[in-house]
Backbone and ligand atoms as CSV (ligand in chain L), in Angstrom:
chain,resi,resn,atom,element,x,y,z
A,1,MET,N,N,26.403,10.023,-5.195
A,1,MET,CA,C,25.114,10.500,-5.688
A,1,MET,C,C,24.068,10.461,-4.563
A,2,LYS,N,N,23.198,11.424,-4.573
A,2,LYS,CA,C,22.155,11.489,-3.549
A,2,LYS,C,C,21.232,10.277,-3.655
A,3,SER,N,N,20.898,9.706,-2.489
A,3,SER,CA,C,20.058,8.519,-2.570
A,3,SER,C,C,18.611,8.911,-2.910
A,4,LYS,N,N,17.986,8.094,-3.721
A,4,LYS,CA,C,16.647,8.424,-4.211
A,4,LYS,C,C,15.567,7.703,-3.396
A,5,LEU,N,N,14.749,8.499,-2.770
A,5,LEU,CA,C,13.685,7.950,-1.928
A,5,LEU,C,C,12.310,8.109,-2.603
A,6,ALA,N,N,11.556,7.018,-2.574
A,6,ALA,CA,C,10.193,7.075,-3.128
A,6,ALA,C,C,9.209,6.744,-2.020
A,7,ILE,N,N,8.040,7.342,-2.136
A,7,ILE,CA,C,7.035,7.113,-1.138
A,7,ILE,C,C,5.872,6.329,-1.777
A,8,TYR,N,N,5.372,5.345,-1.059
A,8,TYR,CA,C,4.253,4.540,-1.584
A,8,TYR,C,C,3.087,4.670,-0.599
A,9,PRO,N,N,2.156,5.570,-0.881
A,9,PRO,CA,C,1.051,5.794,0.060
A,9,PRO,C,C,-0.140,4.888,-0.209
A,10,GLY,N,N,-0.895,4.639,0.843
A,10,GLY,CA,C,-2.107,3.837,0.666
A,10,GLY,C,C,-2.788,3.595,1.998
A,11,THR,N,N,-3.893,2.860,1.923
A,11,THR,CA,C,-4.636,2.549,3.136
A,11,THR,C,C,-4.132,1.213,3.726
A,12,PHE,N,N,-3.825,0.257,2.864
A,12,PHE,CA,C,-3.241,-1.026,3.264
A,12,PHE,C,C,-4.070,-1.699,4.363
A,13,ASP,N,N,-5.335,-1.932,4.086
A,13,ASP,CA,C,-6.273,-2.432,5.106
A,13,ASP,C,C,-6.831,-3.792,4.736
A,14,PRO,N,N,-6.053,-4.861,4.693
A,14,PRO,CA,C,-4.636,-4.970,5.026
A,14,PRO,C,C,-3.764,-5.006,3.773
A,15,ILE,N,N,-2.441,-5.066,3.974
A,15,ILE,CA,C,-1.510,-5.212,2.845
A,15,ILE,C,C,-1.741,-6.567,2.163
A,16,THR,N,N,-1.759,-6.554,0.820
A,16,THR,CA,C,-1.983,-7.794,0.064
A,16,THR,C,C,-0.700,-8.134,-0.740
A,17,LEU,N,N,-0.729,-9.285,-1.406
A,17,LEU,CA,C,0.419,-9.655,-2.244
A,17,LEU,C,C,0.524,-8.709,-3.453
A,18,GLY,N,N,-0.585,-8.044,-3.811
A,18,GLY,CA,C,-0.543,-7.036,-4.882
A,18,GLY,C,C,0.286,-5.838,-4.446
A,19,HIS,N,N,0.048,-5.358,-3.209
A,19,HIS,CA,C,0.857,-4.254,-2.676
A,19,HIS,C,C,2.327,-4.675,-2.603
A,20,LEU,N,N,2.559,-5.894,-2.124
A,20,LEU,CA,C,3.931,-6.374,-1.985
A,20,LEU,C,C,4.636,-6.411,-3.348
A,21,ASP,N,N,3.916,-6.845,-4.366
A,21,ASP,CA,C,4.461,-6.889,-5.712
A,21,ASP,C,C,4.961,-5.505,-6.142
A,22,ILE,N,N,4.117,-4.485,-5.852
A,22,ILE,CA,C,4.471,-3.097,-6.221
A,22,ILE,C,C,5.693,-2.636,-5.411
A,23,ILE,N,N,5.747,-2.985,-4.122
A,23,ILE,CA,C,6.883,-2.586,-3.285
A,23,ILE,C,C,8.165,-3.238,-3.803
A,24,GLU,N,N,8.077,-4.526,-4.164
A,24,GLU,CA,C,9.277,-5.218,-4.666
A,24,GLU,C,C,9.774,-4.606,-5.985
A,25,ARG,N,N,8.855,-4.199,-6.842
A,25,ARG,CA,C,9.263,-3.533,-8.083
A,25,ARG,C,C,9.913,-2.183,-7.758
A,26,SER,N,N,9.359,-1.488,-6.776
A,26,SER,CA,C,9.858,-0.157,-6.417
A,26,SER,C,C,11.290,-0.197,-5.890
A,27,VAL,N,N,11.602,-1.192,-5.063
A,27,VAL,CA,C,12.946,-1.232,-4.502
A,27,VAL,C,C,14.005,-1.536,-5.561
A,28,SER,N,N,13.563,-2.060,-6.711
A,28,SER,CA,C,14.554,-2.293,-7.769
A,28,SER,C,C,14.862,-0.985,-8.529
A,29,ILE,N,N,14.072,0.043,-8.301
A,29,ILE,CA,C,14.310,1.336,-8.979
A,29,ILE,C,C,14.883,2.376,-8.032
A,30,PHE,N,N,14.398,2.384,-6.780
A,30,PHE,CA,C,14.797,3.431,-5.841
A,30,PHE,C,C,15.703,2.885,-4.733
A,31,ASP,N,N,16.467,3.794,-4.108
A,31,ASP,CA,C,17.363,3.381,-3.032
A,31,ASP,C,C,16.590,3.073,-1.768
A,32,GLU,N,N,15.551,3.871,-1.552
A,32,GLU,CA,C,14.737,3.696,-0.351
A,32,GLU,C,C,13.274,3.836,-0.712
A,33,VAL,N,N,12.457,2.994,-0.104
A,33,VAL,CA,C,11.009,3.080,-0.330
A,33,VAL,C,C,10.311,3.222,1.035
A,34,VAL,N,N,9.522,4.275,1.162
A,34,VAL,CA,C,8.772,4.480,2.381
A,34,VAL,C,C,7.308,4.152,2.110
A,35,VAL,N,N,6.832,3.119,2.765
A,35,VAL,CA,C,5.405,2.771,2.635
A,35,VAL,C,C,4.660,3.596,3.676
A,36,ALA,N,N,3.795,4.494,3.206
A,36,ALA,CA,C,3.155,5.450,4.093
A,36,ALA,C,C,1.676,5.141,4.249
A,37,VAL,N,N,1.306,4.765,5.460
A,37,VAL,CA,C,-0.084,4.429,5.764
A,37,VAL,C,C,-0.832,5.724,6.054
A,38,GLY,N,N,-1.888,5.948,5.289
A,38,GLY,CA,C,-2.615,7.192,5.450
A,38,GLY,C,C,-4.052,6.970,5.825
A,39,ARG,N,N,-4.695,8.070,6.125
A,39,ARG,CA,C,-6.119,8.040,6.382
A,39,ARG,C,C,-6.825,8.314,5.075
A,40,ASN,N,N,-7.885,7.594,4.820
A,40,ASN,CA,C,-8.660,7.852,3.619
A,40,ASN,C,C,-10.050,8.264,4.096
A,41,ILE,N,N,-10.417,9.497,3.802
A,41,ILE,CA,C,-11.689,9.993,4.348
A,41,ILE,C,C,-12.890,9.191,3.878
A,42,GLY,N,N,-12.754,8.552,2.705
A,42,GLY,CA,C,-13.868,7.764,2.184
A,42,GLY,C,C,-13.948,6.370,2.767
A,43,LYS,N,N,-12.949,5.968,3.552
A,43,LYS,CA,C,-12.914,4.578,4.024
A,43,LYS,C,C,-12.793,4.506,5.541
A,44,GLN,N,N,-13.596,3.621,6.138
A,44,GLN,CA,C,-13.467,3.361,7.571
A,44,GLN,C,C,-12.710,2.041,7.702
A,45,PRO,N,N,-11.419,2.092,8.085
A,45,PRO,CA,C,-10.627,0.869,8.040
A,45,PRO,C,C,-11.012,-0.173,9.082
A,46,LEU,N,N,-10.773,-1.421,8.735
A,46,LEU,CA,C,-10.998,-2.521,9.677
A,46,LEU,C,C,-9.871,-2.554,10.719
A,47,PHE,N,N,-8.644,-2.306,10.262
A,47,PHE,CA,C,-7.470,-2.388,11.154
A,47,PHE,C,C,-7.009,-1.011,11.580
A,48,SER,N,N,-6.485,-0.928,12.804
A,48,SER,CA,C,-5.920,0.328,13.304
A,48,SER,C,C,-4.628,0.612,12.528
A,49,VAL,N,N,-4.148,1.850,12.648
A,49,VAL,CA,C,-2.905,2.214,11.982
A,49,VAL,C,C,-1.768,1.307,12.462
A,50,ASP,N,N,-1.694,1.074,13.776
A,50,ASP,CA,C,-0.602,0.241,14.312
A,50,ASP,C,C,-0.673,-1.188,13.764
A,51,GLU,N,N,-1.885,-1.718,13.680
A,51,GLU,CA,C,-2.041,-3.085,13.134
A,51,GLU,C,C,-1.600,-3.116,11.673
A,52,ARG,N,N,-1.980,-2.087,10.914
A,52,ARG,CA,C,-1.620,-2.059,9.485
A,52,ARG,C,C,-0.111,-1.927,9.317
A,53,ILE,N,N,0.493,-1.065,10.141
A,53,ILE,CA,C,1.958,-0.874,10.056
A,53,ILE,C,C,2.670,-2.183,10.378
A,54,GLU,N,N,2.227,-2.868,11.416
A,54,GLU,CA,C,2.891,-4.099,11.812
A,54,GLU,C,C,2.797,-5.177,10.699
A,55,MET,N,N,1.628,-5.249,10.077
A,55,MET,CA,C,1.456,-6.237,8.988
A,55,MET,C,C,2.371,-5.899,7.802
A,56,ILE,N,N,2.510,-4.592,7.505
A,56,ILE,CA,C,3.380,-4.195,6.383
A,56,ILE,C,C,4.841,-4.510,6.733
A,57,GLN,N,N,5.215,-4.197,8.000
A,57,GLN,CA,C,6.598,-4.474,8.411
A,57,GLN,C,C,6.936,-5.951,8.293
A,58,LYS,N,N,6.019,-6.806,8.734
A,58,LYS,CA,C,6.265,-8.260,8.655
A,58,LYS,C,C,6.305,-8.720,7.198
A,59,THR,N,N,5.434,-8.147,6.366
A,59,THR,CA,C,5.334,-8.562,4.965
A,59,THR,C,C,6.581,-8.137,4.173
A,60,THR,N,N,7.220,-7.028,4.611
A,60,THR,CA,C,8.370,-6.487,3.854
A,60,THR,C,C,9.698,-6.715,4.605
A,61,ALA,N,N,9.678,-7.588,5.600
A,61,ALA,CA,C,10.889,-7.798,6.436
A,61,ALA,C,C,12.094,-8.232,5.623
A,62,HIS,N,N,11.866,-8.873,4.471
A,62,HIS,CA,C,12.989,-9.351,3.636
A,62,HIS,C,C,13.580,-8.232,2.770
A,63,LEU,N,N,13.009,-7.027,2.840
A,63,LEU,CA,C,13.467,-5.936,1.984
A,63,LEU,C,C,14.130,-4.852,2.854
A,64,PRO,N,N,15.459,-4.810,2.869
A,64,PRO,CA,C,16.157,-3.912,3.798
A,64,PRO,C,C,15.923,-2.422,3.551
A,65,ASN,N,N,15.575,-2.035,2.338
A,65,ASN,CA,C,15.445,-0.587,2.061
A,65,ASN,C,C,14.027,-0.056,2.153
A,66,VAL,N,N,13.197,-0.833,2.855
A,66,VAL,CA,C,11.789,-0.418,2.995
A,66,VAL,C,C,11.529,-0.017,4.440
A,67,THR,N,N,10.897,1.156,4.622
A,67,THR,CA,C,10.461,1.549,5.958
A,67,THR,C,C,8.958,1.839,5.889
A,68,VAL,N,N,8.325,1.751,7.039
A,68,VAL,CA,C,6.870,1.933,7.082
A,68,VAL,C,C,6.548,3.072,8.048
A,69,THR,N,N,5.731,4.007,7.595
A,69,THR,CA,C,5.371,5.150,8.441
A,69,THR,C,C,3.884,5.460,8.324
A,70,TYR,N,N,3.467,6.423,9.140
A,70,TYR,CA,C,2.091,6.916,9.089
A,70,TYR,C,C,2.136,8.371,8.671
A,71,PHE,N,N,1.180,8.784,7.870
A,71,PHE,CA,C,1.106,10.223,7.554
A,71,PHE,C,C,-0.340,10.684,7.666
A,72,ASP,N,N,-0.466,11.938,8.007
A,72,ASP,CA,C,-1.775,12.556,8.133
A,72,ASP,C,C,-1.762,13.785,7.243
A,73,GLY,N,N,-2.828,14.052,6.571
A,73,GLY,CA,C,-2.858,15.259,5.747
A,73,GLY,C,C,-2.484,14.961,4.304
A,74,LEU,N,N,-1.941,15.979,3.651
A,74,LEU,CA,C,-1.666,15.843,2.219
A,74,LEU,C,C,-0.420,15.006,1.951
A,75,ILE,N,N,-0.566,14.054,1.057
A,75,ILE,CA,C,0.566,13.182,0.749
A,75,ILE,C,C,1.731,13.973,0.116
A,76,VAL,N,N,1.412,14.963,-0.688
A,76,VAL,CA,C,2.492,15.728,-1.330
A,76,VAL,C,C,3.312,16.510,-0.293
A,77,GLU,N,N,2.641,16.960,0.767
A,77,GLU,CA,C,3.381,17.679,1.822
A,77,GLU,C,C,4.263,16.713,2.576
A,78,TYR,N,N,3.743,15.526,2.810
A,78,TYR,CA,C,4.533,14.501,3.493
A,78,TYR,C,C,5.753,14.118,2.620
A,79,ALA,N,N,5.513,14.002,1.329
A,79,ALA,CA,C,6.600,13.653,0.397
A,79,ALA,C,C,7.679,14.735,0.432
A,80,ARG,N,N,7.263,15.977,0.502
A,80,ARG,CA,C,8.215,17.100,0.565
A,80,ARG,C,C,9.071,16.992,1.828
A,81,LYS,N,N,8.374,16.735,2.942
A,81,LYS,CA,C,9.045,16.634,4.237
A,81,LYS,C,C,10.089,15.498,4.241
A,82,MET,N,N,9.742,14.416,3.546
A,82,MET,CA,C,10.621,13.232,3.504
A,82,MET,C,C,11.722,13.375,2.441
A,83,ASN,N,N,11.684,14.452,1.678
A,83,ASN,CA,C,12.604,14.626,0.546
A,83,ASN,C,C,12.473,13.520,-0.503
A,84,ALA,N,N,11.249,13.076,-0.703
A,84,ALA,CA,C,11.018,12.016,-1.685
A,84,ALA,C,C,11.138,12.606,-3.089
A,85,VAL,N,N,11.731,11.823,-4.000
A,85,VAL,CA,C,11.803,12.284,-5.398
A,85,VAL,C,C,10.614,11.770,-6.199
A,86,ALA,N,N,9.981,10.715,-5.665
A,86,ALA,CA,C,8.887,10.110,-6.432
A,86,ALA,C,C,7.810,9.559,-5.517
A,87,MET,N,N,6.629,9.425,-6.107
A,87,MET,CA,C,5.517,8.779,-5.416
A,87,MET,C,C,5.064,7.594,-6.283
A,88,ILE,N,N,4.903,6.455,-5.654
A,88,ILE,CA,C,4.518,5.237,-6.373
A,88,ILE,C,C,3.025,4.991,-6.199
A,89,ARG,N,N,2.369,4.556,-7.258
A,89,ARG,CA,C,0.988,4.071,-7.168
A,89,ARG,C,C,0.912,2.797,-8.008
A,90,GLY,N,N,0.039,1.893,-7.622
A,90,GLY,CA,C,-0.135,0.670,-8.394
A,90,GLY,C,C,-1.313,0.864,-9.354
A,91,LEU,N,N,-1.170,0.356,-10.559
A,91,LEU,CA,C,-2.284,0.421,-11.512
A,91,LEU,C,C,-2.691,-0.996,-11.847
A,92,ARG,N,N,-3.926,-1.306,-11.529
A,92,ARG,CA,C,-4.419,-2.646,-11.809
A,92,ARG,C,C,-5.126,-2.659,-13.150
A,93,ALA,N,N,-6.418,-2.448,-13.142
A,93,ALA,CA,C,-7.167,-2.477,-14.404
A,93,ALA,C,C,-7.457,-1.045,-14.828
A,94,MET,N,N,-8.149,-0.896,-15.933
A,94,MET,CA,C,-8.524,0.440,-16.414
A,94,MET,C,C,-9.338,1.179,-15.366
A,95,SER,N,N,-10.063,0.419,-14.533
A,95,SER,CA,C,-10.909,1.039,-13.520
A,95,SER,C,C,-10.113,1.939,-12.562
A,96,ASP,N,N,-8.834,1.651,-12.352
A,96,ASP,CA,C,-8.001,2.489,-11.490
A,96,ASP,C,C,-7.618,3.793,-12.169
A,97,PHE,N,N,-7.612,3.770,-13.508
A,97,PHE,CA,C,-6.976,4.859,-14.253
A,97,PHE,C,C,-7.617,6.223,-14.034
A,98,GLU,N,N,-8.932,6.279,-14.167
A,98,GLU,CA,C,-9.642,7.548,-14.083
A,98,GLU,C,C,-9.332,8.281,-12.770
A,99,PHE,N,N,-9.450,7.569,-11.678
A,99,PHE,CA,C,-9.201,8.167,-10.360
A,99,PHE,C,C,-7.734,8.552,-10.189
A,100,GLU,N,N,-6.858,7.641,-10.589
A,100,GLU,CA,C,-5.418,7.905,-10.424
A,100,GLU,C,C,-4.968,9.082,-11.287
A,101,PHE,N,N,-5.545,9.190,-12.473
A,101,PHE,CA,C,-5.198,10.246,-13.401
A,101,PHE,C,C,-5.567,11.611,-12.787
A,102,GLN,N,N,-6.748,11.667,-12.224
A,102,GLN,CA,C,-7.233,12.888,-11.595
A,102,GLN,C,C,-6.359,13.273,-10.397
A,103,MET,N,N,-6.082,12.292,-9.560
A,103,MET,CA,C,-5.249,12.522,-8.368
A,103,MET,C,C,-3.855,12.991,-8.770
A,104,ALA,N,N,-3.321,12.329,-9.807
A,104,ALA,CA,C,-1.963,12.648,-10.245
A,104,ALA,C,C,-1.857,14.091,-10.717
A,105,LEU,N,N,-2.885,14.554,-11.435
A,105,LEU,CA,C,-2.839,15.921,-11.942
A,105,LEU,C,C,-2.962,16.939,-10.806
A,106,VAL,N,N,-3.786,16.606,-9.826
A,106,VAL,CA,C,-3.916,17.489,-8.654
A,106,VAL,C,C,-2.581,17.511,-7.907
A,107,ASN,N,N,-2.025,16.338,-7.668
A,107,ASN,CA,C,-0.768,16.273,-6.934
A,107,ASN,C,C,0.371,16.965,-7.694
A,108,ARG,N,N,0.336,16.885,-8.982
A,108,ARG,CA,C,1.380,17.534,-9.781
A,108,ARG,C,C,1.289,19.059,-9.673
A,109,THR,N,N,0.050,19.541,-9.586
A,109,THR,CA,C,-0.152,20.977,-9.407
A,109,THR,C,C,0.388,21.421,-8.050
A,110,LEU,N,N,0.128,20.596,-7.045
A,110,LEU,CA,C,0.555,20.948,-5.683
A,110,LEU,C,C,2.062,20.792,-5.472
A,111,HIS,N,N,2.664,19.822,-6.187
A,111,HIS,CA,C,4.096,19.528,-5.993
A,111,HIS,C,C,4.691,19.118,-7.332
A,112,PRO,N,N,5.013,20.094,-8.190
A,112,PRO,CA,C,5.445,19.794,-9.555
A,112,PRO,C,C,6.732,18.971,-9.646
A,113,GLU,N,N,7.602,19.034,-8.650
A,113,GLU,CA,C,8.889,18.303,-8.757
A,113,GLU,C,C,8.737,16.825,-8.417
A,114,LEU,N,N,7.666,16.464,-7.778
A,114,LEU,CA,C,7.499,15.059,-7.359
A,114,LEU,C,C,7.096,14.211,-8.560
A,115,VAL,N,N,7.937,13.244,-8.902
A,115,VAL,CA,C,7.645,12.382,-10.062
A,115,VAL,C,C,6.671,11.293,-9.621
A,116,GLN,N,N,5.611,11.114,-10.380
A,116,GLN,CA,C,4.626,10.092,-10.020
A,116,GLN,C,C,4.823,8.871,-10.908
A,117,VAL,N,N,5.049,7.755,-10.246
A,117,VAL,CA,C,5.387,6.534,-10.960
A,117,VAL,C,C,4.259,5.517,-10.777
A,118,PHE,N,N,3.786,4.967,-11.885
A,118,PHE,CA,C,2.695,3.988,-11.838
A,118,PHE,C,C,3.257,2.631,-12.246
A,119,LEU,N,N,3.057,1.655,-11.377
A,119,LEU,CA,C,3.607,0.332,-11.668
A,119,LEU,C,C,2.481,-0.679,-11.785
A,120,MET,N,N,2.663,-1.618,-12.707
A,120,MET,CA,C,1.664,-2.682,-12.894
A,120,MET,C,C,2.112,-3.933,-12.168
A,121,PRO,N,N,1.236,-4.514,-11.375
A,121,PRO,CA,C,1.618,-5.754,-10.686
A,121,PRO,C,C,1.552,-6.954,-11.637
A,122,HIS,N,N,2.019,-8.067,-11.178
A,122,HIS,CA,C,1.879,-9.337,-11.901
A,122,HIS,C,C,0.383,-9.577,-12.185
A,123,GLU,N,N,0.093,-10.194,-13.308
A,123,GLU,CA,C,-1.320,-10.440,-13.713
A,123,GLU,C,C,-2.139,-11.117,-12.612
A,124,ALA,N,N,-1.475,-11.933,-11.829
A,124,ALA,CA,C,-2.200,-12.664,-10.777
A,124,ALA,C,C,-2.850,-11.723,-9.779
A,125,TYR,N,N,-2.361,-10.477,-9.712
A,125,TYR,CA,C,-2.856,-9.565,-8.689
A,125,TYR,C,C,-3.682,-8.409,-9.245
A,126,THR,N,N,-3.962,-8.419,-10.553
A,126,THR,CA,C,-4.628,-7.261,-11.135
A,126,THR,C,C,-6.087,-7.110,-10.699
A,127,HIS,N,N,-6.655,-8.166,-10.135
A,127,HIS,CA,C,-8.049,-8.029,-9.674
A,127,HIS,C,C,-8.151,-8.091,-8.162
A,128,LEU,N,N,-7.014,-7.938,-7.514
A,128,LEU,CA,C,-6.984,-8.091,-6.055
A,128,LEU,C,C,-7.065,-6.733,-5.364
A,129,ASN,N,N,-7.913,-6.670,-4.370
A,129,ASN,CA,C,-7.892,-5.464,-3.519
A,129,ASN,C,C,-8.201,-5.871,-2.071
A,130,SER,N,N,-7.910,-4.954,-1.165
A,130,SER,CA,C,-8.047,-5.251,0.267
A,130,SER,C,C,-9.498,-5.540,0.643
A,131,THR,N,N,-10.433,-4.888,-0.028
A,131,THR,CA,C,-11.865,-5.111,0.280
A,131,THR,C,C,-12.263,-6.556,0.035
A,132,ILE,N,N,-11.845,-7.104,-1.109
A,132,ILE,CA,C,-12.192,-8.481,-1.445
A,132,ILE,C,C,-11.572,-9.434,-0.420
A,133,VAL,N,N,-10.334,-9.160,-0.054
A,133,VAL,CA,C,-9.651,-10.007,0.923
A,133,VAL,C,C,-10.401,-9.999,2.263
A,134,ARG,N,N,-10.805,-8.817,2.694
A,134,ARG,CA,C,-11.565,-8.715,3.963
A,134,ARG,C,C,-12.883,-9.486,3.861
A,135,GLU,N,N,-13.560,-9.334,2.729
A,135,GLU,CA,C,-14.841,-10.013,2.572
A,135,GLU,C,C,-14.698,-11.530,2.584
A,136,VAL,N,N,-13.761,-12.036,1.789
A,136,VAL,CA,C,-13.569,-13.491,1.718
A,136,VAL,C,C,-13.220,-14.029,3.110
A,137,SER,N,N,-12.328,-13.327,3.794
A,137,SER,CA,C,-11.911,-13.789,5.122
A,137,SER,C,C,-13.071,-13.744,6.117
A,138,SER,N,N,-13.923,-12.728,5.998
A,138,SER,CA,C,-15.033,-12.621,6.956
A,138,SER,C,C,-16.002,-13.795,6.828
A,139,PHE,N,N,-16.055,-14.371,5.611
A,139,PHE,CA,C,-16.937,-15.542,5.410
A,139,PHE,C,C,-16.180,-16.851,5.590
A,140,GLY,N,N,-14.968,-16.765,6.115
A,140,GLY,CA,C,-14.195,-17.965,6.393
A,140,GLY,C,C,-13.494,-18.575,5.186
A,141,GLY,N,N,-13.421,-17.834,4.080
A,141,GLY,CA,C,-12.776,-18.356,2.860
A,141,GLY,C,C,-11.260,-18.355,2.950
A,142,ASP,N,N,-10.648,-19.115,2.048
A,142,ASP,CA,C,-9.183,-19.255,2.014
A,142,ASP,C,C,-8.570,-18.043,1.289
A,143,ILE,N,N,-7.753,-17.264,1.987
A,143,ILE,CA,C,-7.155,-16.070,1.380
A,143,ILE,C,C,-5.655,-16.237,1.170
A,144,SER,N,N,-5.182,-17.488,1.257
A,144,SER,CA,C,-3.726,-17.712,1.206
A,144,SER,C,C,-3.097,-17.315,-0.143
A,145,ALA,N,N,-3.912,-17.206,-1.206
A,145,ALA,CA,C,-3.353,-16.786,-2.490
A,145,ALA,C,C,-3.224,-15.277,-2.592
A,146,PHE,N,N,-3.766,-14.559,-1.606
A,146,PHE,CA,C,-3.841,-13.100,-1.709
A,146,PHE,C,C,-2.985,-12.330,-0.702
A,147,VAL,N,N,-2.675,-12.939,0.418
A,147,VAL,CA,C,-1.908,-12.261,1.467
A,147,VAL,C,C,-0.860,-13.211,2.032
A,148,THR,N,N,0.075,-12.691,2.838
A,148,THR,CA,C,1.061,-13.559,3.456
A,148,THR,C,C,0.378,-14.386,4.565
A,149,PRO,N,N,1.010,-15.497,4.998
A,149,PRO,CA,C,0.404,-16.291,6.065
A,149,PRO,C,C,0.172,-15.480,7.338
A,150,HIS,N,N,1.076,-14.544,7.649
A,150,HIS,CA,C,0.900,-13.723,8.842
A,150,HIS,C,C,-0.379,-12.866,8.743
A,151,VAL,N,N,-0.546,-12.198,7.607
A,151,VAL,CA,C,-1.735,-11.349,7.414
A,151,VAL,C,C,-3.006,-12.212,7.450
A,152,ALA,N,N,-2.935,-13.417,6.871
A,152,ALA,CA,C,-4.093,-14.318,6.898
A,152,ALA,C,C,-4.456,-14.647,8.348
A,153,ASP,N,N,-3.439,-14.881,9.180
A,153,ASP,CA,C,-3.690,-15.194,10.599
A,153,ASP,C,C,-4.328,-14.013,11.322
A,154,VAL,N,N,-3.807,-12.812,11.046
A,154,VAL,CA,C,-4.333,-11.617,11.714
A,154,VAL,C,C,-5.801,-11.389,11.318
A,155,LEU,N,N,-6.105,-11.597,10.039
A,155,LEU,CA,C,-7.489,-11.455,9.566
A,155,LEU,C,C,-8.395,-12.483,10.224
A,156,HIS,N,N,-7.919,-13.717,10.257
A,156,HIS,CA,C,-8.705,-14.801,10.836
A,156,HIS,C,C,-9.006,-14.499,12.303
A,157,GLU,N,N,-7.981,-14.003,12.978
A,157,GLU,CA,C,-8.122,-13.642,14.394
A,157,GLU,C,C,-9.179,-12.546,14.581
A,158,LYS,N,N,-9.143,-11.567,13.695
A,158,LYS,CA,C,-10.068,-10.437,13.765
A,158,LYS,C,C,-11.513,-10.892,13.573
A,159,PHE,N,N,-11.732,-11.753,12.577
A,159,PHE,CA,C,-13.117,-12.126,12.243
A,159,PHE,C,C,-13.643,-13.308,13.020
A,160,HIS,N,N,-12.778,-14.223,13.382
A,160,HIS,CA,C,-13.296,-15.499,13.900
A,160,HIS,C,C,-12.855,-15.822,15.330
A,161,ARG,N,N,-12.404,-14.779,16.059
A,161,ARG,CA,C,-11.944,-14.980,17.430
A,161,ARG,C,C,-13.041,-15.573,18.311
A,162,GLU,N,N,-14.245,-14.988,18.182
A,162,GLU,CA,C,-15.341,-15.410,19.078
A,162,GLU,C,C,-15.788,-16.835,18.827
A,163,GLU,N,N,-15.519,-17.315,17.576
A,163,GLU,CA,C,-16.042,-18.646,17.207
A,163,GLU,C,C,-15.277,-19.788,17.881
A,164,LYS,N,N,-14.052,-19.465,18.412
A,164,LYS,CA,C,-13.220,-20.549,18.935
A,164,LYS,C,C,-13.742,-21.066,20.253
L,1,ADP,P1,P,-5.834,3.727,-1.477
L,1,ADP,O1,O,-7.005,3.765,-0.581
L,1,ADP,O2,O,-4.942,4.900,-1.389
L,1,ADP,O3,O,-6.152,3.328,-2.914
L,1,ADP,P2,P,-4.787,1.056,-1.142
L,1,ADP,O4,O,-4.090,0.536,0.060
L,1,ADP,O5,O,-6.053,0.398,-1.541
L,1,ADP,O6,O,-4.951,2.595,-0.859
L,1,ADP,O7,O,-3.802,1.048,-2.383
L,1,ADP,C1,C,-2.573,1.731,-2.362
L,1,ADP,C2,C,-1.971,1.679,-3.733
L,1,ADP,O8,O,-1.697,0.329,-4.091
L,1,ADP,C3,C,-2.857,2.243,-4.840
L,1,ADP,O9,O,-2.019,2.848,-5.792
L,1,ADP,C4,C,-3.505,1.018,-5.428
L,1,ADP,O10,O,-3.853,1.210,-6.774
L,1,ADP,C5,C,-2.369,0.023,-5.291
L,1,ADP,N1,N,-2.849,-1.350,-5.218
L,1,ADP,C6,C,-3.787,-1.867,-4.415
L,1,ADP,N2,N,-3.983,-3.179,-4.654
L,1,ADP,C7,C,-3.133,-3.501,-5.668
L,1,ADP,C8,C,-2.881,-4.683,-6.417
L,1,ADP,N3,N,-3.544,-5.813,-6.216
L,1,ADP,N4,N,-1.937,-4.638,-7.372
L,1,ADP,C9,C,-1.296,-3.476,-7.617
L,1,ADP,N5,N,-1.495,-2.318,-6.982
L,1,ADP,C10,C,-2.403,-2.324,-6.023
């Protein structure tokens, strides 16, 4: 049988335990999961693409069927190029729904064969996002409940290098 590849796009600035939860659920459904780091025109990221990719690679090192890439442009076109059968998105609270619903309908119009899969993370992560993690870390707060130790170190280094 043809192996089923799913693509999980996002900004991942940086990857959190919420993202990891979604990736772990995805690998139990699909043969291969490609985590695709994209540009978001509405967001000016703290980390470079290379930094974000490296953090995702380290965070998912225990998952053999996960690869990390960068994409530019339309996600549906990238999905087509990768022969992805599905696109994964995480759904946290109702606040995510409106935007995701709109995006999903647009993407479905552009690429009707691509199945869009929405996964819910563990309750512990439903209020977690990368912005909060960056903010807490910038004020020197403990982010160990939200990201891996490696990502916590990278954030600490970014914000508090000069203080040492
Ligand atoms: P984007 O800018 O595309 O929303 P993000 O990196 O913030 O990129 O998120 C990528 C995907 O992961 C989105 O589908 C988002 O809803 C989901 N996601 C983000 N944080 C969490 C979380 N804590 N739990 C579950 N899904 C999440």
